[in-house]
VOGU-3710 file (C-alpha; in Angstrom, 3 decimals, decimal comma):
1> xxxxxxxxxx> 245,935/34,225/-31,690  244,921/30,661/-32,274  247,107/27,405/-32,313  246,127/23,406/-31,985  246,788/23,180/-28,425  245,225/26,574/-27,088  243,764/29,807/-28,149  243,709/33,184/-26,423  240,320/34,974/-26,810  240,209/38,733/-25,838
11> xxxxxxxxxx> 237,548/40,422/-24,154  236,463/43,008/-21,679  236,142/42,197/-17,866  233,018/42,983/-17,594  232,022/40,392/-20,174  234,255/37,579/-19,125  231,292/35,714/-17,368  229,761/35,727/-20,752  232,849/34,595/-22,883  232,926/31,794/-20,132
21> xxxxxxxxxx> 229,842/30,594/-21,114  229,989/30,591/-24,574  233,209/28,951/-24,528  231,673/26,091/-22,049  228,428/26,140/-24,618  230,840/25,688/-27,646  232,995/22,728/-25,367  229,554/20,907/-24,547  228,197/20,849/-28,091  231,555/19,575/-28,975
31> xxxxxxxxxx> 230,438/16,369/-26,914  232,382/17,509/-23,500  231,003/17,528/-20,135  232,165/19,082/-16,845  234,645/15,975/-16,245  236,587/17,202/-19,111  236,726/20,808/-19,127  238,180/22,702/-15,939  237,544/26,224/-15,195  241,200/27,797/-13,909
41> xxxxxxxxxx> 241,175/30,814/-11,565  243,841/32,222/-8,857  241,342/34,225/-6,547  237,831/33,188/-5,008  236,557/36,931/-4,076  235,965/39,269/-6,883  233,285/39,840/-10,037  235,735/37,478/-11,493  236,762/35,478/-8,786  235,837/31,566/-8,518
51> xxxxxxxxxx> 232,592/32,082/-6,614  231,352/33,993/-8,852  232,440/32,325/-11,940  230,984/29,178/-10,624  227,509/30,388/-9,737  227,058/31,827/-13,444  228,727/28,960/-15,185  226,953/26,244/-13,132  224,061/26,758/-15,268  225,569/25,832/-18,361
61> xxxxxxxxxx> 226,994/22,462/-17,149  223,771/21,481/-15,010  220,395/22,933/-15,862  218,224/20,267/-13,617  217,019/22,486/-10,788  214,801/19,004/-9,441  216,637/18,670/-6,512  218,687/21,321/-4,740  220,253/21,942/-1,415  220,505/25,426/-0,207
71> xxxxxxxxxx> 223,086/26,173/2,616  224,234/29,805/3,292  225,578/31,105/-0,152  225,921/27,203/-1,439  223,515/26,008/-3,684  224,017/22,451/-4,572  221,844/20,350/-7,588  222,122/16,512/-7,713  224,849/16,254/-10,728  226,815/19,275/-9,550
81> xxxxxxxxxx> 230,707/18,834/-9,731  232,071/19,844/-6,337  235,590/19,823/-4,904  236,291/18,819/-1,346  237,812/21,652/0,812  239,411/19,948/3,703  241,155/16,345/4,631  238,805/13,384/5,658  241,241/11,031/6,326  238,146/8,639/7,693
91> xxxxxxxxxx> 236,586/8,529/4,343  239,676/8,598/2,527  238,582/11,904/0,825  241,501/14,726/0,522  241,725/18,650/0,453  241,322/19,072/-3,673  239,293/16,124/-4,279  236,564/16,676/-6,764  233,505/14,457/-6,831  229,960/14,626/-8,288
101> xxxxxxxxxx> 226,141/15,229/-5,908  225,014/11,849/-6,524  222,139/11,729/-4,514  220,235/13,142/-1,105  219,552/11,854/1,895  216,091/11,904/2,775  214,176/11,682/6,380  210,274/12,100/6,600  210,395/14,150/2,895  212,996/16,415/3,975
111> xxxxxxxxxx> 216,342/16,433/2,282  218,711/15,877/5,461  222,139/15,352/3,279  223,798/14,365/0,410  225,483/11,758/-1,126  229,010/12,563/-3,183  230,855/10,158/-5,525  234,456/10,444/-5,945  236,735/8,529/-7,502  237,292/6,436/-3,923
121> xxxxxxxxxx> 233,794/5,900/-3,615  230,367/7,716/-2,402  230,619/10,042/0,559  227,946/11,123/2,326  227,651/14,845/3,723  225,052/15,964/6,515  224,115/19,731/6,501  226,766/20,687/9,273  229,630/19,343/6,528  228,522/21,293/3,642
131> xxxxxxxxxx> 231,019/23,888/4,388  233,897/21,067/3,452  232,460/21,184/0,087  232,251/23,941/-2,950  231,491/24,155/-6,606  234,069/23,102/-8,804  233,205/24,227/-12,593  235,988/26,743/-11,828  238,822/25,973/-9,149  241,851/27,919/-8,386
141> xxxxxxxxxx> 245,322/27,009/-9,884  246,081/26,350/-6,593  243,908/23,610/-5,967  244,448/22,056/-9,105  248,400/21,377/-8,885  248,770/17,462/-9,488  245,732/17,455/-11,458  245,080/17,117/-15,572  242,068/17,807/-17,295  241,598/17,110/-20,992
151> xxxxxxxxxx> 240,643/21,320/-21,810  241,279/23,670/-19,486  240,147/27,364/-19,576  242,035/30,160/-17,946  240,595/33,647/-17,670  243,187/36,281/-17,029  242,228/39,847/-16,065  243,493/42,777/-14,416  241,535/42,204/-11,249  243,778/39,236/-10,193
161> xxxxxxxxxx> 247,004/41,457/-10,859  248,557/40,786/-7,185  248,204/36,764/-8,660  249,617/36,839/-11,814  253,024/35,603/-11,395  255,185/33,259/-14,016  254,845/30,537/-12,111  250,916/30,958/-11,467  250,840/31,041/-15,647  252,995/27,589/-15,775
171> xxxxxxxxx> 250,855/26,377/-13,310  247,733/26,568/-15,233  248,669/26,029/-18,595  250,296/22,572/-17,560  247,064/21,264/-16,127  245,257/20,729/-19,549  246,041/17,561/-21,187  245,086/18,411/-24,672  243,617/21,890/-25,201
//
């Protein structure tokens, strides 16, 4: 079902990640980048969850593995889109703010931290504060409230069944400015 401002694409649950990658490639081919596109999903866990989607989709938006930081189950690359998970009042960064990994901080040729560029400026993170960030190519519908994105991609699957309510659909769909 294709209209001027939306498109429904059917796929089986096993191929959701592949379909999302294909859609991301099409968007990139049309000149959009990760600041124009936002994947919204209701849940973090599971094969179709936000964490899994971020791991699989990040390479479509940022293929540069020259500089990476690994921390527990997270990998951050220079240029990655990230979301702040807790308020940092002292830095004027709030839960839900989206930024980009700008550069890494070095001490004696060892990466000891990273700088993230937000709308309000650059914020530094040391290794102990990495848990305050997650990749943000896919974010929760809840975290997207109050934001708008040029294009939103919203996977719906029965795996999200417990979360799928009319208000959640409405919130997700109304985050898109254009498509």
